[in-house]
DSSP file (Angstrom, degrees, kcal/mol; ACC not computed):
  #  RESIDUE AA STRUCTURE BP1 BP2  ACC     N-H-->O    O-->H-N    N-H-->O    O-->H-N    TCO  KAPPA ALPHA  PHI   PSI    X-CA   Y-CA   Z-CA
    1    1 A M              0   0    0      0, 0.0     3,-0.0     0, 0.0     0, 0.0   0.000 360.0 360.0 360.0 109.8  -11.7 -125.4  -39.2
    2    2 A N        +     0   0    0    116,-0.0   114,-1.5   124,-0.0   113,-0.8   0.096 360.0  52.7-112.0  21.3  -13.1 -128.9  -38.6
    3    3 A K  E     -A  114   0A   0    111,-0.2     2,-0.4   112,-0.1   111,-0.2  -0.983  69.3-133.8-149.9 161.9  -13.0 -130.0  -42.2
    4    4 A I  E     -A  113   0A   0    109,-2.5   109,-2.7    -2,-0.3     2,-0.4  -0.953  17.7-170.1-117.0 134.6  -10.7 -130.2  -45.2
    5    5 A V  E     +A  112   0A   0     -2,-0.4     2,-0.3   107,-0.2   107,-0.2  -0.993  10.5 170.1-128.6 126.2  -11.8 -129.1  -48.6
    6    6 A K  E     -A  111   0A   0    105,-2.8   105,-3.2    -2,-0.4     2,-0.3  -0.966   8.0-171.9-133.5 148.7   -9.7 -129.8  -51.7
    7    7 A S  E     +A  110   0A   0     -2,-0.3     2,-0.3   103,-0.2   103,-0.2  -0.989   5.4 178.4-140.4 149.2  -10.4 -129.3  -55.4
    8    8 A R  E     -A  109   0A   0    101,-2.0   101,-3.2    -2,-0.3     2,-0.5  -0.987  21.8-141.3-145.2 145.1   -8.7 -130.3  -58.7
    9    9 A I  E     -A  108   0A   0     -2,-0.3     2,-0.4    99,-0.2    99,-0.2  -0.947  27.0-174.2-104.0 125.8   -9.6 -129.8  -62.3
   10   10 A I  E     -A  107   0A   0     97,-2.7    97,-2.9    -2,-0.5     2,-2.0  -0.964  31.2-127.4-126.2 137.7   -8.6 -132.9  -64.3
   11   11 A H  S    S+     0   0    0     -2,-0.4     2,-0.3    95,-0.2    95,-0.2  -0.364  79.6  91.2 -83.8  59.6   -8.8 -133.3  -68.1
   12   12 A K  S    S-     0   0    0     -2,-2.0    -2,-0.2    95,-0.1     2,-0.0  -0.935  82.9 -90.5-142.3 162.4  -10.8 -136.6  -67.9
   13   13 A S     >  -     0   0    0     -2,-0.3     4,-2.3     1,-0.1     5,-0.2  -0.333  32.0-116.9 -73.0 157.9  -14.6 -137.3  -67.9
   14   14 A A  H  > S+     0   0    0      1,-0.2     4,-2.9     2,-0.2     5,-0.2   0.879 117.3  55.9 -59.7 -37.9  -16.5 -137.6  -64.7
   15   15 A Q  H  > S+     0   0    0      2,-0.2     4,-2.3     1,-0.2    -1,-0.2   0.936 107.5  47.6 -61.3 -46.5  -17.2 -141.2  -65.6
   16   16 A H  H  > S+     0   0    0      1,-0.2     4,-1.4     2,-0.2    -2,-0.2   0.935 115.5  44.5 -59.9 -47.2  -13.5 -142.0  -65.9
   17   17 A L  H  X S+     0   0    0     -4,-2.3     4,-1.4     2,-0.2    -2,-0.2   0.877 110.7  53.6 -69.1 -38.1  -12.7 -140.3  -62.6
   18   18 A Y  H  X S+     0   0    0     -4,-2.9     4,-1.1     1,-0.2     3,-0.4   0.924 108.5  51.1 -59.9 -43.2  -15.6 -141.8  -60.7
   19   19 A E  H  X S+     0   0    0     -4,-2.3     4,-0.8     1,-0.2     7,-0.4   0.819 103.0  59.4 -65.2 -30.2  -14.3 -145.2  -61.9
   20   20 A M  H  < S+     0   0    0     -4,-1.4    -1,-0.2     1,-0.2     3,-0.2   0.872 112.8  38.9 -63.3 -35.8  -10.8 -144.4  -60.6
   21   21 A W  H  < S+     0   0    0     -4,-1.4    -1,-0.2    -3,-0.4    -2,-0.2   0.606 120.8  44.3 -87.5 -13.5  -12.4 -143.9  -57.1
   22   22 A T  H  < S+     0   0    0     -4,-1.1     2,-0.4    -5,-0.1    17,-0.2   0.275 100.2  69.1-122.6  11.2  -14.8 -146.9  -57.3
   23   23 A T  S  X S-     0   0    0     -4,-0.8     4,-2.6    -3,-0.2     5,-0.3  -0.963  74.6-127.6-129.0 151.0  -12.8 -149.8  -58.8
   24   24 A K  H  > S+     0   0    0     -2,-0.4     4,-2.0     1,-0.2    -1,-0.1   0.932 112.6  47.0 -56.3 -48.3  -10.0 -151.9  -57.4
   25   25 A Q  H  > S+     0   0    0      1,-0.2     4,-0.7     2,-0.2    -1,-0.2   0.912 111.7  50.6 -63.9 -43.4   -7.9 -151.2  -60.5
   26   26 A G  H >> S+     0   0    0     -7,-0.4     3,-1.2     1,-0.2     4,-0.7   0.944 111.0  47.1 -60.3 -49.9   -8.6 -147.5  -60.4
   27   27 A L  H >X>S+     0   0    0     -4,-2.6     4,-3.0     1,-0.3     5,-1.8   0.872 107.4  57.6 -61.0 -37.4   -7.7 -147.0  -56.8
   28   28 A N  H 3<5S+     0   0    0     -4,-2.0    -1,-0.3    -5,-0.3    -2,-0.2   0.643  98.2  62.2 -72.3 -11.7   -4.5 -149.0  -57.1
   29   29 A T  H <<5S+     0   0    0     -3,-1.2    -1,-0.2    -4,-0.7    -2,-0.2   0.768 127.8   1.9 -81.7 -24.5   -3.2 -146.6  -59.9
   30   30 A F  H <<5S+     0   0    0     -3,-0.9    -2,-0.2    -4,-0.7   110,-0.1   0.550 134.4  30.9-136.1 -12.4   -3.1 -143.5  -57.7
   31   31 A F  T  <5S+     0   0    0     -4,-3.0     2,-0.3     1,-0.2    -3,-0.2   0.764 106.4  17.4-124.2 -39.6   -4.1 -144.2  -54.1
   32   32 A S      < -     0   0    0     -5,-1.8    -1,-0.2     1,-0.1    17,-0.2  -0.824  49.2-132.9-138.8 167.7   -3.3 -147.7  -52.7
   33   33 A I  S    S-     0   0    0     15,-2.3     2,-0.3     1,-0.4    16,-0.2   0.646  98.2  -8.3 -93.5 -20.3   -1.3 -150.8  -53.1
   34   34 A D  E     -E   48   0B   0     14,-1.4    14,-2.9    -7,-0.1    -1,-0.4  -0.964  68.1-175.6-162.0 165.8   -4.5 -152.9  -52.6
   35   35 A N  E     -E   47   0B   0     -2,-0.3     2,-0.4    12,-0.2    12,-0.2  -0.985  22.8-145.2-161.1 164.6   -8.1 -152.4  -51.5
   36   36 A D  E     +E   46   0B   0     10,-2.8    10,-2.1    -2,-0.3     2,-0.4  -0.860  37.1 162.8-137.1  98.4  -11.3 -154.1  -50.7
   37   37 A I  E     -E   45   0B   0     -2,-0.4     2,-0.4     8,-0.2     8,-0.2  -0.914  25.4-173.0-124.7 148.4  -14.3 -152.0  -51.9
   38   38 A E        -     0   0    0      6,-2.9     2,-2.1    -2,-0.4    27,-0.3  -0.918  20.9-145.6-136.1 106.3  -17.9 -152.7  -52.5
   39   39 A I        +     0   0    0     -2,-0.4     2,-0.3   -17,-0.2     6,-0.1  -0.535  64.1  97.6 -81.6  85.3  -19.7 -149.8  -54.1
   40   40 A K  S >  S-     0   0    0     -2,-2.1     3,-2.9     4,-0.1    25,-0.3  -0.945  90.0 -65.9-156.9 160.8  -23.1 -150.2  -52.4
   41   41 A L  T 3  S+     0   0    0      1,-0.3    25,-0.2    -2,-0.3     3,-0.1  -0.338 125.0   2.0 -57.5 128.0  -24.7 -148.7  -49.3
   42   42 A N  T 3  S+     0   0    0     23,-2.3    -1,-0.3     1,-0.2    24,-0.1   0.576 100.2 146.2  67.9  12.7  -22.7 -149.7  -46.3
   43   43 A G    <   -     0   0    0     -3,-2.9    22,-2.9    -5,-0.2    -1,-0.2  -0.333  58.4 -82.5 -72.7 161.3  -20.3 -151.6  -48.6
   44   44 A K  B     -G   64   0C   0     20,-0.2    -6,-2.9    -3,-0.1    20,-0.3  -0.338  38.0-179.2 -64.3 141.8  -16.6 -151.8  -47.7
   45   45 A Y  E     +E   37   0B   0     18,-2.6     2,-0.6    -8,-0.2    -8,-0.2  -0.563  23.5 156.9-136.7  71.9  -14.3 -149.0  -48.6
   46   46 A E  E     -E   36   0B   0    -10,-2.1   -10,-2.8    16,-0.1     2,-0.5  -0.883  20.5-170.5-107.1 119.1  -11.0 -150.3  -47.3
   47   47 A I  E     -E   35   0B   0     -2,-0.6    13,-2.7   -12,-0.2     2,-0.5  -0.920   9.4-152.9-109.5 129.5   -7.8 -148.9  -48.8
   48   48 A Y  E     +EF  34  59B   0    -14,-2.9   -15,-2.3    -2,-0.5   -14,-1.4  -0.909  20.1 175.4-111.6 127.4   -4.5 -150.6  -47.9
   49   49 A F  S    S+     0   0    0      9,-3.0     2,-0.3    -2,-0.5    10,-0.2   0.525  73.1  32.5-101.8 -11.2   -1.3 -148.7  -48.0
   50   50 A S        -     0   0    0      8,-0.7    -1,-0.2     1,-0.1     7,-0.1  -0.997  46.3-169.3-147.2 141.2    0.9 -151.6  -46.6
   51   51 A Q  S    S+     0   0    0     -2,-0.3    -1,-0.1    -3,-0.1     7,-0.1   0.536  88.5  67.3 -97.9 -13.4    0.8 -155.3  -46.9
   52   52 A D  S    S+     0   0    0      6,-0.1     2,-0.1     2,-0.1    -1,-0.1   0.694  85.5  80.2 -84.0 -20.1    3.5 -155.7  -44.2
   53   53 A E  S    S-     0   0    0      1,-0.1     5,-0.1     4,-0.1     2,-0.1  -0.384  87.0-100.7 -84.5 163.8    1.4 -154.4  -41.3
   54   54 A T    >   -     0   0    0      1,-0.2     3,-1.8    -2,-0.1     4,-0.3  -0.415  56.2 -76.3 -75.5 160.2   -1.2 -156.4  -39.3
   55   55 A M  T 3  S+     0   0    0      1,-0.3    -1,-0.2     2,-0.2    -4,-0.0  -0.250 123.9  34.2 -55.6 149.1   -4.8 -155.9  -40.1
   56   56 A N  T 3  S+     0   0    0     -3,-0.1    -1,-0.3     1,-0.0    -2,-0.1   0.400 114.4  64.6  75.6   3.0   -6.2 -152.6  -38.6
   57   57 A Q  S <  S+     0   0    0     -3,-1.8    -2,-0.2    -7,-0.1    -3,-0.1   0.329  81.9  76.1-125.6   0.5   -2.7 -151.1  -39.3
   58   58 A R  S    S-     0   0    0     -4,-0.3    -9,-3.0    -5,-0.1    -8,-0.7   0.743 107.9 -75.1 -88.2 -25.5   -2.7 -151.3  -43.1
   59   59 A G  B    S+F   48   0B   0    -11,-0.2     2,-0.4   -10,-0.2   -11,-0.2  -0.776  94.4   1.8 168.2-123.9   -5.1 -148.4  -44.0
   60   60 A S    >   +     0   0    0    -13,-2.7     3,-1.9    -2,-0.2   -15,-0.2  -0.197  68.1 166.2 -99.4  43.8   -8.8 -147.7  -43.9
   61   61 A E  T 3   +     0   0    0     -2,-0.4     3,-0.1     1,-0.2   -15,-0.0  -0.303  67.3  23.7 -56.0 138.4  -10.0 -151.0  -42.4
   62   62 A G  T 3  S+     0   0    0      1,-0.3    -1,-0.2    17,-0.0     2,-0.2   0.369  88.2 135.2  87.2  -5.0  -13.6 -150.8  -41.3
   63   63 A C    <   -     0   0    0     -3,-1.9   -18,-2.6   -18,-0.1     2,-0.3  -0.512  35.7-162.1 -80.3 149.2  -14.5 -147.8  -43.5
   64   64 A K  B     -G   44   0C   0    -20,-0.3    13,-2.5    -2,-0.2     2,-0.4  -0.910  25.4-103.5-133.1 153.1  -17.8 -148.0  -45.4
   65   65 A V  E     -B   76   0A   0    -22,-2.9   -23,-2.3   -25,-0.3    11,-0.3  -0.633  30.2-176.0 -71.6 128.8  -19.6 -146.4  -48.4
   66   66 A I  E     -     0   0A   0      9,-2.7     2,-0.3     1,-0.4    10,-0.2   0.849  63.2 -24.6 -92.0 -46.1  -22.2 -143.9  -47.1
   67   67 A D  E     -B   75   0A   0      8,-1.3     8,-2.7   -26,-0.1    -1,-0.4  -0.978  57.5-172.2-161.3 162.5  -23.7 -142.9  -50.4
   68   68 A Y  E     -B   74   0A   0     -2,-0.3     6,-0.2     6,-0.2   -27,-0.1  -0.976  14.5-166.8-160.5 152.0  -23.0 -142.8  -54.1
   69   69 A A  E >>  -B   73   0A   0      4,-2.7     3,-2.8    -2,-0.3     4,-2.4  -0.904  45.2-107.0-139.8 109.1  -24.4 -141.5  -57.4
   70   70 A P  T 34 S-     0   0    0      0, 0.0   -55,-0.1     0, 0.0     4,-0.1  -0.041  97.8  -3.6 -46.8 130.0  -22.6 -142.9  -60.4
   71   71 A N  T 34 S+     0   0    0    -57,-0.2     3,-0.1   -56,-0.2   -54,-0.1   0.474 133.4  61.4  67.9   6.0  -20.3 -140.3  -62.1
   72   72 A K  T <4 S-     0   0    0     -3,-2.8    28,-2.7     1,-0.3     2,-0.3   0.688 105.3  -1.4-124.7 -43.3  -21.5 -137.6  -59.7
   73   73 A M  E  <  -BC  69  99A   0     -4,-2.4    -4,-2.7    26,-0.2    -1,-0.3  -0.999  41.4-174.6-159.4 147.6  -20.7 -138.4  -56.0
   74   74 A L  E     -BC  68  98A   0     24,-2.2    24,-3.2    -2,-0.3     2,-0.4  -0.981  10.6-177.3-142.3 134.2  -19.1 -140.8  -53.6
   75   75 A S  E     +BC  67  97A   0     -8,-2.7    -9,-2.7    -2,-0.3    -8,-1.3  -0.995   9.7 160.7-134.1 145.1  -19.1 -140.6  -49.8
   76   76 A F  E     -BC  65  96A   0     20,-2.2    20,-3.1    -2,-0.4   -11,-0.2  -0.979  40.1 -98.7-153.7 159.0  -17.5 -142.9  -47.3
   77   77 A T  E     - C   0  95A   0    -13,-2.5     2,-0.4    -2,-0.3    18,-0.3  -0.476  36.6-160.6 -77.3 157.4  -16.3 -143.1  -43.7
   78   78 A W  E     - C   0  94A   0     16,-2.4    16,-3.7    -2,-0.1     2,-0.1  -0.992   3.1-146.8-144.8 131.4  -12.6 -142.6  -43.1
   79   79 A N  E     - C   0  93A   0     -2,-0.4    14,-0.2    14,-0.2     9,-0.1  -0.405  25.1 -99.6 -95.8 175.3  -10.5 -143.5  -40.1
   80   80 A V        -     0   0    0     12,-0.9    -1,-0.1     1,-0.1   -21,-0.1  -0.453  49.9 -81.6 -88.8 162.5   -7.5 -141.8  -38.6
   81   81 A P    >   -     0   0    0      0, 0.0     3,-1.9     0, 0.0     7,-0.2  -0.290  38.0-117.1 -62.0 148.9   -3.8 -142.9  -39.1
   82   82 A P  T 3  S+     0   0    0      0, 0.0     6,-0.1     0, 0.0     7,-0.1   0.709 110.6  72.4 -59.4 -20.0   -2.6 -145.8  -37.0
   83   83 A T  T 3  S+     0   0    0      1,-0.2     2,-1.4     2,-0.1     3,-0.2   0.730  81.8  72.0 -69.5 -20.3   -0.1 -143.5  -35.4
   84   84 A L  S <> S+     0   0    0     -3,-1.9     4,-2.8     1,-0.2     5,-0.2  -0.635  73.6 179.3 -93.0  77.4   -2.9 -141.8  -33.5
   85   85 A I  H  >  +     0   0    0     -2,-1.4     4,-2.8     1,-0.2     5,-0.2   0.844  68.3  45.6 -56.4 -50.6   -3.3 -144.8  -31.3
   86   86 A S  H  > S+     0   0    0      1,-0.2     4,-1.2     2,-0.2    -1,-0.2   0.894 117.0  45.2 -67.7 -37.7   -6.1 -143.8  -28.9
   87   87 A L  H  4>S+     0   0    0     -3,-0.2     5,-2.4     2,-0.2    -1,-0.2   0.917 114.5  49.4 -67.1 -41.7   -8.3 -142.5  -31.7
   88   88 A R  H ><5S+     0   0    0     -4,-2.8     3,-1.5     1,-0.2    -2,-0.2   0.912 110.0  50.6 -63.7 -42.5   -7.6 -145.5  -33.9
   89   89 A Q  H 3<5S+     0   0    0     -4,-2.8    -1,-0.2     1,-0.3    -2,-0.2   0.773 107.6  53.9 -68.0 -24.8   -8.4 -147.9  -31.0
   90   90 A S  T 3<5S-     0   0    0     -4,-1.2    -1,-0.3    -5,-0.2    -2,-0.2   0.349 114.4-118.6 -89.2   7.3  -11.7 -146.1  -30.4
   91   91 A N  T < 5 -     0   0    0     -3,-1.5    -3,-0.2     1,-0.2    -2,-0.1   0.827  45.0-176.2  59.4  34.6  -12.6 -146.6  -34.1
   92   92 A A      < +     0   0    0     -5,-2.4   -12,-0.9    -6,-0.1     2,-0.3  -0.401   5.4 179.2 -63.2 134.0  -12.7 -142.8  -34.6
   93   93 A Q  E     -C   79   0A   0    -14,-0.2   -14,-0.2    22,-0.1     2,-0.2  -0.964  20.9-161.9-139.0 155.5  -13.9 -141.9  -38.1
   94   94 A T  E     -C   78   0A   0    -16,-3.7   -16,-2.4    -2,-0.3     2,-0.4  -0.549  27.6-110.3-116.0-172.9  -14.6 -138.9  -40.3
   95   95 A M  E     -CD  77 114A   0     19,-2.9    19,-2.5   -18,-0.3     2,-0.4  -0.978  19.8-159.4-127.0 139.9  -16.5 -138.6  -43.5
   96   96 A V  E     -CD  76 113A   0    -20,-3.1   -20,-2.2    -2,-0.4     2,-0.4  -0.970   5.9-172.6-117.7 132.4  -15.3 -138.0  -47.1
   97   97 A V  E     -CD  75 112A   0     15,-2.7    15,-2.6    -2,-0.4     2,-0.5  -0.994   2.7-172.3-123.3 126.2  -17.5 -136.7  -49.9
   98   98 A I  E     -CD  74 111A   0    -24,-3.2   -24,-2.2    -2,-0.4     2,-0.3  -0.978   3.5-168.6-119.4 127.0  -16.2 -136.5  -53.4
   99   99 A T  E     -CD  73 110A   0     11,-2.5    11,-1.9    -2,-0.5     2,-0.5  -0.873   9.5-152.5-115.2 151.3  -18.1 -134.8  -56.1
  100  100 A F  E     - D   0 109A   0    -28,-2.7     2,-0.6    -2,-0.3     9,-0.2  -0.978  11.7-176.4-124.9 114.9  -17.5 -134.9  -59.9
  101  101 A E  E     - D   0 108A   0      7,-2.5     7,-2.8    -2,-0.5     2,-0.2  -0.924  14.5-150.3-118.8 107.1  -18.6 -132.0  -62.0
  102  102 A S  E     + D   0 107A   0     -2,-0.6     5,-0.2     5,-0.2     2,-0.2  -0.463  19.4 173.5 -76.4 144.7  -18.1 -132.3  -65.7
  103  103 A N  E >   - D   0 106A   0      3,-3.0     3,-1.2     1,-0.2     2,-0.3  -0.720  64.4 -57.5-149.5  95.3  -17.5 -129.3  -68.0
  104  104 A G  T 3  S-     0   0    0      1,-0.2    -1,-0.2    -2,-0.2     0, 0.0  -0.536 120.4 -12.9  68.7-128.9  -16.6 -130.2  -71.5
  105  105 A G  T 3  S+     0   0    0     -2,-0.3     2,-0.3    -3,-0.1    -1,-0.2   0.219 128.0  67.2 -91.6  15.0  -13.5 -132.4  -71.6
  106  106 A Q  E <   - D   0 103A   0     -3,-1.2    -3,-3.0   -95,-0.2     2,-0.4  -0.901  64.1-147.5-133.4 163.5  -12.6 -131.8  -68.0
  107  107 A T  E     -AD  10 102A   0    -97,-2.9   -97,-2.7    -2,-0.3     2,-0.6  -0.995  10.3-140.5-134.4 134.6  -14.0 -132.5  -64.5
  108  108 A L  E     -AD   9 101A   0     -7,-2.8    -7,-2.5    -2,-0.4     2,-0.5  -0.843  20.2-160.9 -89.6 120.7  -13.9 -130.6  -61.3
  109  109 A I  E     -AD   8 100A   0   -101,-3.2  -101,-2.0    -2,-0.6     2,-0.5  -0.914   5.1-169.0-102.8 126.7  -13.3 -132.9  -58.3
  110  110 A N  E     -AD   7  99A   0    -11,-1.9   -11,-2.5    -2,-0.5     2,-0.5  -0.974   1.2-169.4-114.1 127.5  -14.2 -131.6  -54.9
  111  111 A L  E     -AD   6  98A   0   -105,-3.2  -105,-2.8    -2,-0.5     2,-0.5  -0.976   4.0-177.0-118.5 124.5  -13.2 -133.5  -51.9
  112  112 A T  E     -AD   5  97A   0    -15,-2.6   -15,-2.7    -2,-0.5     2,-0.6  -0.989   5.7-171.5-122.3 125.8  -14.5 -132.6  -48.4
  113  113 A N  E     +AD   4  96A   0   -109,-2.7  -109,-2.5    -2,-0.5     2,-0.2  -0.952  23.2 164.3-117.4 109.0  -13.3 -134.5  -45.3
  114  114 A S  E     +AD   3  95A   0    -19,-2.5   -19,-2.9    -2,-0.6  -111,-0.2  -0.740  32.7  75.2-125.4 168.7  -15.4 -133.6  -42.3
  115  115 A G        +     0   0    0   -113,-0.8     2,-0.3     1,-0.3  -112,-0.1   0.545  50.7 152.3 107.8  11.8  -16.1 -134.7  -38.8
  116  116 A Y        -     0   0    0   -114,-1.5    -1,-0.3    -3,-0.2     2,-0.1  -0.587  32.2-147.1 -74.9 131.8  -13.0 -133.7  -36.9
  117  117 A L        -     0   0    0     -2,-0.3     2,-1.0     1,-0.0    -1,-0.1  -0.347  25.3 -91.5 -92.6 176.1  -13.6 -133.0  -33.3
  118  118 A D  S    S+     0   0    0     -2,-0.1     2,-0.3     4,-0.1     3,-0.1  -0.761  79.4  98.7 -96.6  94.7  -11.9 -130.5  -31.0
  119  119 A S  S  > S-     0   0    0     -2,-1.0     4,-2.3     1,-0.1     5,-0.2  -0.956  81.2-100.4-160.9 168.1   -8.9 -132.2  -29.3
  120  120 A T  H  > S+     0   0    0     -2,-0.3     4,-2.1     2,-0.2     5,-0.1   0.929 121.3  46.8 -61.2 -46.6   -5.2 -132.4  -29.7
  121  121 A E  H  > S+     0   0    0      1,-0.2     4,-2.3     2,-0.2    -1,-0.2   0.909 112.1  49.9 -64.8 -41.3   -5.3 -135.8  -31.4
  122  122 A W  H  > S+     0   0    0      1,-0.2     4,-2.5     2,-0.2    -1,-0.2   0.893 109.2  52.7 -63.5 -37.5   -8.1 -134.8  -33.7
  123  123 A H  H  X S+     0   0    0     -4,-2.3     4,-2.5     2,-0.2    -1,-0.2   0.895 108.1  51.1 -64.0 -39.1   -6.2 -131.7  -34.6
  124  124 A E  H  X S+     0   0    0     -4,-2.1     4,-2.4     2,-0.2    -2,-0.2   0.903 109.9  50.2 -62.5 -41.0   -3.2 -133.9  -35.5
  125  125 A A  H  X S+     0   0    0     -4,-2.3     4,-2.6     2,-0.2     5,-0.2   0.925 110.5  49.3 -62.7 -44.6   -5.4 -136.1  -37.7
  126  126 A L  H  X S+     0   0    0     -4,-2.5     4,-2.1     1,-0.2    -2,-0.2   0.924 111.7  48.2 -61.8 -44.7   -6.7 -133.0  -39.5
  127  127 A Q  H  X S+     0   0    0     -4,-2.5     4,-1.2     2,-0.2    -1,-0.2   0.906 111.5  51.3 -62.3 -41.1   -3.2 -131.7  -40.1
  128  128 A Y  H  X S+     0   0    0     -4,-2.4     4,-2.4     1,-0.2     3,-0.4   0.946 114.6  41.3 -60.0 -50.1   -2.1 -135.1  -41.4
  129  129 A F  H  X S+     0   0    0     -4,-2.6     4,-2.6     1,-0.2     5,-0.3   0.743 102.5  67.8 -76.7 -22.0   -5.0 -135.4  -43.8
  130  130 A D  H  X S+     0   0    0     -4,-2.1     4,-0.6    -5,-0.2    -1,-0.2   0.900 114.0  32.6 -59.9 -38.0   -4.8 -131.8  -44.9
  131  131 A K  H  X S+     0   0    0     -4,-1.2     4,-2.0    -3,-0.4    -2,-0.2   0.876 117.0  55.9 -81.2 -42.3   -1.4 -132.8  -46.5
  132  132 A A  H  X S+     0   0    0     -4,-2.4     4,-2.5     1,-0.2    -2,-0.2   0.879 103.8  52.8 -63.3 -39.7   -2.4 -136.4  -47.4
  133  133 A W  H  X S+     0   0    0     -4,-2.6     4,-2.7     1,-0.2     5,-0.2   0.867 107.6  52.6 -66.9 -33.6   -5.4 -135.4  -49.5
  134  134 A D  H  X S+     0   0    0     -4,-0.6     4,-2.7    -5,-0.3    -1,-0.2   0.936 110.0  49.1 -61.4 -44.5   -3.3 -133.0  -51.5
  135  135 A Y  H  X S+     0   0    0     -4,-2.0     4,-2.1     2,-0.2    -2,-0.2   0.923 112.8  46.9 -59.7 -46.3   -0.9 -135.9  -52.1
  136  136 A V  H  X S+     0   0    0     -4,-2.5     4,-2.1     2,-0.2    -2,-0.2   0.944 115.0  44.8 -62.8 -49.6   -3.7 -138.3  -53.2
  137  137 A L  H  X S+     0   0    0     -4,-2.7     4,-2.5     1,-0.2    -1,-0.2   0.876 111.7  52.7 -66.2 -36.7   -5.3 -135.7  -55.5
  138  138 A D  H  X S+     0   0    0     -4,-2.7     4,-2.4    -5,-0.2    -1,-0.2   0.886 108.6  51.2 -65.3 -37.2   -2.0 -134.7  -57.0
  139  139 A N  H  X S+     0   0    0     -4,-2.1     4,-2.4    -5,-0.2    -2,-0.2   0.907 108.9  51.5 -63.0 -41.3   -1.3 -138.4  -57.7
  140  140 A L  H  X S+     0   0    0     -4,-2.1     4,-1.2     2,-0.2    -2,-0.2   0.930 110.2  48.4 -60.9 -45.9   -4.7 -138.7  -59.4
  141  141 A V  H >< S+     0   0    0     -4,-2.5     3,-0.5     1,-0.2     4,-0.4   0.931 111.0  51.9 -58.3 -45.5   -3.9 -135.7  -61.6
  142  142 A R  H >< S+     0   0    0     -4,-2.4     3,-1.2     1,-0.2    -2,-0.2   0.902 109.2  47.3 -61.0 -45.0   -0.5 -137.2  -62.4
  143  143 A V  H 3< S+     0   0    0     -4,-2.4    -1,-0.2     1,-0.2    -2,-0.2   0.695 109.4  56.6 -73.2 -15.7   -1.9 -140.6  -63.6
  144  144 A C  T <<        0   0    0     -4,-1.2    -1,-0.2    -3,-0.5    -2,-0.2   0.444 360.0 360.0 -93.5  -0.2   -4.5 -138.8  -65.7
  145  145 A L    <         0   0    0     -3,-1.2    -1,-0.2    -4,-0.4    -2,-0.1   0.501 360.0 360.0 -69.5 360.0   -2.0 -136.8  -67.7
């Protein structure tokens, strides 16, 4: 398994959920304490989990938007946790694709995080994000109740 796949059904519109992932205010309600994002091709998609750390240790510095389709899909690069020092220093990144599928008053969100290579450190990154993406999506569900 070199990718992570997660899904949630949320009782909000695709537009609402897309905006949660593509606006500063939206991201700060369920994912980050701060962020610097530009929803455009190759725009920044930097999510900050700490203000106390030095730059490159706060979160997803250097990550970029790969593609987007309003209310349907968002994809971006994603780096490894700062604790995986050699991968982090080599600017190792994966890719995240999030799709939004509306059905009546609810939306199915599918998150796929791929690009993990075969090594001990990459396996640690995959294990870390297998849990972390559940945490993020569960937070999103919680704030949408």
